[in-house]
KEMI-945191 format. One record per residue (C-alpha): residue in one letter; x negated, y, z; chain; residue number from 1. Coordinates in nm, 4 decimals. Layout:
BEGIN
type px py pz mol seq
A X Y Z A NUM
...
% end
This chain:
BEGIN
type px py pz mol seq
M -9.6530 9.1535 8.3711 A 1
H -9.3591 9.3604 8.2540 A 2
D -9.2795 9.6945 8.4184 A 3
V -8.9322 9.5810 8.5274 A 4
K -9.0795 9.3236 8.7656 A 5
L -9.2943 9.5917 8.9286 A 6
L -9.0215 9.8575 8.9568 A 7
P -8.9482 9.8073 9.3307 A 8
V -9.3110 9.8818 9.4235 A 9
P -9.3186 10.2494 9.3126 A 10
L -8.9613 10.3056 9.4297 A 11
D -9.0593 10.1934 9.7796 A 12
A -9.3873 10.3851 9.7778 A 13
V -9.2370 10.7327 9.7424 A 14
V -9.4817 10.9828 9.8916 A 15
V -9.2514 11.2842 9.9187 A 16
A -8.9565 11.2655 10.1553 A 17
R -8.6344 11.2192 9.9631 A 18
P -8.3288 11.4361 10.0265 A 19
E -8.0220 11.2847 10.1889 A 20
T -7.8648 11.0057 9.9871 A 21
G -7.5141 10.8761 9.9809 A 22
P -7.1999 10.9024 9.7697 A 23
E -7.1955 11.2820 9.7879 A 24
H -7.5778 11.3152 9.7626 A 25
E -7.6813 11.1018 9.4667 A 26
Q -8.0406 11.1238 9.3534 A 27
P -8.0926 11.0660 8.9799 A 28
L -8.3607 10.8381 8.8412 A 29
G -8.4385 10.8687 8.4708 A 30
A -8.5793 10.5717 8.2827 A 31
D -8.6102 10.4406 7.9306 A 32
A -8.4532 10.1335 7.7735 A 33
G -8.7214 9.9048 7.9180 A 34
Y -8.5460 9.9334 8.2550 A 35
K -8.2013 9.8505 8.1219 A 36
G -8.1724 9.4976 8.2632 A 37
E -7.9818 9.3726 8.5642 A 38
A -8.2934 9.3337 8.7815 A 39
A -8.3942 9.6971 8.7316 A 40
L -8.0406 9.8218 8.7824 A 41
Q -8.0124 9.6298 9.1078 A 42
A -8.3522 9.7585 9.2315 A 43
V -8.2519 10.1170 9.1549 A 44
E -7.9036 10.1009 9.3073 A 45
T -8.0124 9.9264 9.6301 A 46
R -8.2439 10.2222 9.6925 A 47
N -7.9555 10.4713 9.6492 A 48
Y -8.0646 10.6160 9.3157 A 49
Q -7.8243 10.7032 9.0364 A 50
P -7.9734 10.5422 8.7220 A 51
H -7.9850 10.7434 8.3994 A 52
I -8.1114 10.5074 8.1324 A 53
K -8.0911 10.6314 7.7752 A 54
Q -8.1560 10.4527 7.4517 A 55
R -8.3752 10.6203 7.1902 A 56
K -8.0706 10.6427 6.9646 A 57
E -7.8833 10.8482 7.2254 A 58
E -8.1643 11.1013 7.2507 A 59
A -8.1973 11.1280 6.8731 A 60
E -7.8236 11.1998 6.8480 A 61
A -7.8457 11.4581 7.1260 A 62
Q -8.1290 11.6354 6.9429 A 63
Q -7.9138 11.6594 6.6302 A 64
K -7.6021 11.7796 6.8146 A 65
Q -7.7654 12.0169 7.0655 A 66
P -8.0192 12.2642 6.9289 A 67
G -8.3117 12.3046 7.1660 A 68
Y -8.2565 11.9664 7.3346 A 69
R -8.5826 11.8232 7.4668 A 70
A -8.6335 11.4606 7.5574 A 71
R -8.7758 11.4227 7.9081 A 72
R -8.8592 11.0564 7.9268 A 73
W -9.1841 11.0657 7.7299 A 74
V -9.3666 11.3049 7.9614 A 75
V -9.5785 11.0335 8.1232 A 76
E -9.6563 10.8570 7.7963 A 77
R -9.7501 11.1879 7.6336 A 78
T -9.9812 11.2771 7.9221 A 79
H -10.1502 10.9366 7.9080 A 80
S -10.2024 10.9889 7.5354 A 81
W -10.3660 11.3249 7.6006 A 82
L -10.5948 11.1670 7.8627 A 83
N -10.6873 10.8893 7.6179 A 84
R -10.8183 11.1504 7.3758 A 85
F -11.1048 11.2025 7.6182 A 86
R -11.3005 10.9066 7.4899 A 87
K -11.5334 10.8884 7.7881 A 88
L -11.2318 10.8002 8.0044 A 89
L -11.1145 10.5107 7.7875 A 90
V -11.3950 10.2776 7.8917 A 91
S -11.5515 10.3588 8.2253 A 92
F -11.9284 10.3332 8.2355 A 93
E -11.9579 10.5665 8.5311 A 94
K -12.1649 10.4335 8.8183 A 95
T -11.9626 10.5905 9.0981 A 96
Q -11.5935 10.6277 9.1573 A 97
A -11.6453 10.9934 9.2463 A 98
S -11.7893 11.0767 8.9033 A 99
Y -11.5058 10.8916 8.7282 A 100
L -11.2501 11.0818 8.9388 A 101
A -11.4303 11.4066 8.8562 A 102
L -11.4024 11.3309 8.4836 A 103
H -11.0300 11.2620 8.5214 A 104
T -10.9859 11.5863 8.7122 A 105
L -11.1757 11.7788 8.4464 A 106
A -10.9654 11.6203 8.1711 A 107
A -10.6430 11.7087 8.3551 A 108
A -10.7631 12.0666 8.4045 A 109
L -10.8464 12.0985 8.0346 A 110
I -10.5039 11.9625 7.9387 A 111
C -10.3337 12.2145 8.1681 A 112
W -10.5475 12.4981 8.0324 A 113
R -10.4632 12.4045 7.6737 A 114
Q -10.0920 12.3983 7.7515 A 115
T -10.1126 12.7331 7.9293 A 116
F -10.2991 12.8779 7.6340 A 117
I -10.0229 12.7564 7.3997 A 118
I -9.7496 12.9075 7.6177 A 119
Y -9.9094 13.2461 7.6815 A 120
G -10.1137 13.2737 7.3604 A 121
% end
């Protein structure tokens, strides 16, 4: 199933309380070109989000025109890629859910530590 058809589910299942919404209090929602269609746009706007959907071409142009510009829409995909490098997590042979969750937590901690090490040397 395509992500666009499942978009209303995570938008309705927001865990953190949202700030006030309305014309003067718009809340942005960034997405990639996969959410460009009418169904996604309608799902986003009925929940009082302001959609910001960029094409890859737009971000490539922004990187050329603005030095130091960083794309923000690949954060989740990048993090999933880092988790997939832990080969034990790719195919779960763990007998308990607790041990599988512990491995995920350890992988996330190692990723954070590596990024901190890069930043602070």
